[in-house]
C-alpha positions as CSV (number, residue, x, y, z in Angstrom):
1,X,12.0,-185.8,63.5
2,X,13.7,-182.0,64.3
3,X,17.5,-182.3,65.3
4,X,19.4,-179.4,65.2
5,X,21.7,-181.2,61.9
6,X,18.1,-180.4,60.1
7,X,17.7,-177.2,60.9
8,X,21.0,-176.3,60.5
9,X,21.2,-178.0,56.8
10,X,17.8,-176.1,56.3
11,X,19.7,-172.8,57.2
12,X,23.1,-173.3,55.3
13,X,21.2,-174.2,52.1
14,X,19.2,-171.6,52.2
15,X,21.7,-169.3,52.6
16,X,23.7,-170.9,49.6
17,X,20.2,-170.3,47.7
18,X,19.8,-167.2,48.0
19,X,23.2,-166.3,47.2
20,X,23.7,-168.0,44.2
21,X,20.0,-166.7,43.5
22,X,21.7,-163.2,43.0
23,X,24.2,-164.4,41.3
24,X,22.3,-165.4,38.7
25,X,20.1,-162.7,38.5
26,X,22.6,-161.0,36.1
27,X,23.2,-163.6,33.6
28,X,19.6,-162.6,32.4
29,X,18.4,-159.6,30.7
30,X,17.8,-156.3,31.8
31,X,14.6,-156.3,32.0
32,X,13.4,-159.8,33.5
33,X,11.1,-159.1,36.3
34,X,12.4,-161.8,38.7
35,X,9.3,-161.1,41.5
36,X,9.8,-164.0,44.0
37,X,12.5,-165.8,42.6
38,X,15.0,-166.0,45.7
39,X,12.4,-166.3,48.8
40,X,11.1,-169.6,45.7
41,X,14.8,-170.8,46.1
42,X,15.5,-170.1,49.2
43,X,12.0,-172.7,50.5
44,X,12.8,-174.8,48.3
45,X,16.5,-175.3,49.9
46,X,15.0,-175.0,53.2
47,X,13.0,-178.3,52.2
48,X,15.8,-179.8,51.1
49,X,18.6,-179.1,53.1
50,X,16.0,-180.1,55.7
51,X,15.3,-183.9,54.1
52,X,18.2,-184.8,52.1
53,X,21.3,-183.0,54.2
54,X,20.2,-182.7,58.0
55,X,18.8,-186.6,57.9
56,X,21.7,-187.7,56.9
57,X,24.1,-186.2,59.2
58,X,25.7,-188.3,61.6
59,X,27.6,-190.9,58.8
60,X,31.4,-189.2,59.0
61,X,33.2,-186.7,57.1
62,X,33.0,-188.4,53.9
63,X,29.3,-189.1,53.8
64,X,28.8,-185.5,54.6
65,X,30.8,-184.7,52.1
66,X,28.6,-186.6,50.1
67,X,25.6,-185.6,51.6
68,X,26.3,-182.2,50.7
69,X,26.5,-182.4,47.2
70,X,23.9,-184.4,46.9
71,X,21.8,-181.4,48.5
72,X,23.3,-178.9,46.0
73,X,22.8,-181.1,43.0
74,X,19.3,-181.6,43.9
75,X,18.6,-178.2,44.9
76,X,19.9,-176.9,41.3
77,X,17.2,-179.8,40.2
78,X,13.8,-178.2,41.9
79,X,15.4,-175.1,41.6
80,X,15.3,-175.5,37.6
81,X,11.9,-177.8,37.9
82,X,10.2,-175.1,39.9
83,X,11.0,-171.8,37.9
84,X,10.6,-173.6,34.1
85,X,7.0,-175.2,36.0
86,X,6.0,-171.7,36.4
87,X,6.8,-170.3,33.2
88,X,5.3,-173.0,31.3
89,X,1.7,-171.8,34.0
90,X,2.4,-168.8,32.7
91,X,3.2,-168.9,29.3
92,X,0.7,-171.7,29.1
93,X,-2.1,-169.2,29.9
94,X,-1.8,-166.9,26.9
95,X,-2.4,-170.1,24.6
96,X,0.9,-171.0,23.3
97,X,0.5,-174.5,24.2
98,X,-0.9,-177.1,21.0
99,X,-1.8,-179.6,24.3
100,X,-0.6,-180.9,27.7
101,X,1.9,-182.5,26.6
102,X,3.3,-179.6,24.1
103,X,3.6,-177.7,27.4
104,X,4.9,-180.6,30.3
105,X,7.9,-180.9,27.6
106,X,8.2,-177.8,27.3
107,X,9.3,-177.8,31.0
108,X,12.4,-180.3,30.7
109,X,13.7,-178.0,27.3
110,X,13.6,-175.0,30.0
111,X,14.9,-176.7,32.5
112,X,17.7,-177.4,30.3
113,X,18.3,-174.0,28.5
114,X,18.6,-172.5,32.3
115,X,20.4,-175.2,33.4
116,X,22.3,-173.7,30.4
117,X,22.5,-170.8,30.5
118,X,23.8,-170.6,35.0
119,X,26.1,-173.6,34.4
120,X,29.5,-170.9,34.8
121,X,32.1,-171.1,36.8
122,X,31.3,-169.0,39.2
123,X,27.7,-170.0,40.0
124,X,29.4,-173.6,39.8
125,X,32.0,-173.0,42.2
126,X,29.3,-171.4,44.6
127,X,26.8,-174.5,44.5
128,X,30.3,-176.7,44.4
129,X,31.8,-175.3,48.4
130,X,28.1,-174.1,49.9
131,X,27.0,-177.6,49.4
132,X,30.0,-179.3,51.4
133,X,30.3,-176.8,53.7
134,X,26.5,-177.3,54.5
135,X,27.5,-180.9,54.5
136,X,29.9,-180.4,56.8
137,X,28.5,-177.9,58.9
138,X,25.6,-180.4,59.8
139,X,27.5,-183.0,60.7
140,X,30.0,-180.9,63.2
141,X,26.2,-179.8,64.6
142,X,25.3,-183.4,64.4
143,X,28.2,-184.4,66.4
144,X,28.3,-181.2,68.6
145,X,24.1,-181.7,69.9
146,X,24.7,-185.5,70.3
């Protein structure tokens, strides 16, 4: 059911995803084409904010902080999974994998590689502060709307 807290959580996490996406771009090669990188992260963040943070609003400040952190972790997981799966599909269309299992396992290998690449203090700090803020803002919105 749509609530103000769900909408605000989705919006906050989407803004966070866009900011972090822009911070991630300089970590890759200059000639890398990012395509819909920000947009994919934005859409995933809206879904995660709506479902994970917004649906749990209204349980107090400590729960809001935990909900925000959970939302941030879930956001990173799904974005890494989505981009790794897209990259695997692109590589598999060139016939580079020996079979389905090899292609499937490549997704998780790419997730780990990309996760290590983006594990910088700036990105981790932005994600921590932004996701906690998203949870707290959703909590405040829930109290205000009630």
